[in-house]
C-alpha positions in Angstrom: -33.3 -25.3 -13.2 -37.0 -25.8 -13.0 -39.0 -28.7 -14.3 -38.0 -31.4 -16.7 -35.9 -30.7 -19.8 -35.7 -33.2 -22.5 -33.0 -33.1 -25.2 -34.1 -35.4 -28.0 -33.8 -36.0 -31.7 -37.3 -35.6 -33.3 -36.5 -38.2 -36.0 -35.4 -40.9 -33.4 -37.7 -43.7 -32.3 -35.9 -43.8 -28.9 -36.6 -40.1 -28.4 -40.2 -40.4 -29.6 -41.0 -43.1 -27.0 -39.9 -40.7 -24.2 -41.9 -37.8 -25.6 -44.9 -40.1 -26.0 -44.8 -41.3 -22.4 -44.4 -37.7 -21.2 -47.5 -36.8 -23.2 -49.5 -39.8 -22.0 -48.6 -38.9 -18.4 -49.5 -35.3 -18.9 -46.1 -34.2 -17.6 -44.9 -30.7 -18.4 -41.4 -30.5 -19.8 -39.2 -28.3 -21.9 -38.2 -29.9 -25.2 -34.9 -29.1 -26.9 -34.9 -30.7 -30.3 -31.5 -31.7 -31.5 -31.2 -33.3 -35.0 -28.0 -34.9 -36.1 -25.5 -32.2 -37.2 -27.6 -29.3 -35.8 -26.3 -26.4 -33.9 -28.5 -27.4 -30.9 -26.9 -30.8 -30.8 -23.4 -29.4 -31.0 -24.2 -26.9 -28.2 -25.7 -29.6 -26.0 -22.6 -31.7 -26.4 -20.2 -28.8 -25.8 -22.1 -27.7 -22.7 -22.2 -31.2 -21.2 -25.9 -31.4 -21.5 -25.8 -34.6 -23.7 -23.4 -37.0 -21.9 -21.6 -39.3 -24.3 -23.2 -37.3 -27.2 -26.2 -39.6 -27.1 -29.9 -38.7 -27.1 -32.4 -38.6 -25.5 -31.2 -37.0 -22.3 -33.6 -36.0 -19.5 -32.5 -33.3 -17.1 -34.3 -33.4 -13.7 -35.2 -30.4 -11.6 -32.6 -31.3 -9.0 -29.8 -31.2 -11.6 -29.5 -35.0 -12.1 -29.3 -36.3 -15.6 -30.7 -39.5 -17.1 -29.7 -40.8 -20.5 -30.7 -44.0 -22.3 -34.3 -44.1 -23.3 -35.3 -47.2 -21.4 -33.9 -45.8 -18.1 -35.8 -42.6 -18.7 -39.0 -44.6 -19.4 -38.6 -46.6 -16.1 -37.9 -43.4 -14.2 -41.0 -41.6 -15.6 -43.2 -44.6 -15.3 -42.5 -45.4 -11.7 -45.5 -45.1 -9.5 -47.9 -44.9 -12.5 -50.2 -47.4 -14.2 -47.5 -47.8 -16.9 -45.2 -49.8 -14.7 -46.6 -52.7 -12.7 -46.0 -52.8 -9.0 -45.3 -56.6 -8.9 -41.7 -57.4 -9.9 -42.9 -60.6 -11.7 -45.3 -58.5 -13.8 -42.6 -56.1 -14.5 -40.4 -58.9 -15.8 -43.0 -60.3 -18.2 
């Protein structure tokens, strides 16, 4: 697998915020849109690409998988201006 692959539901706010941060960071990624009831979502679940059947899901180049939009945002934001370095500032 090369690069980031994002499985997300275009109509979902949680999926949107991940796509937005990827765009703001200028990160290249492959997007696999999966609307509720779609063949793409069914295939993603059947192939184990959407653990627990929840979206968004981010597949990393090394094969690891992140789900839950907030976890994905923290991962993508680490080391950028979008996540403060100071733990106190992060908590505010």
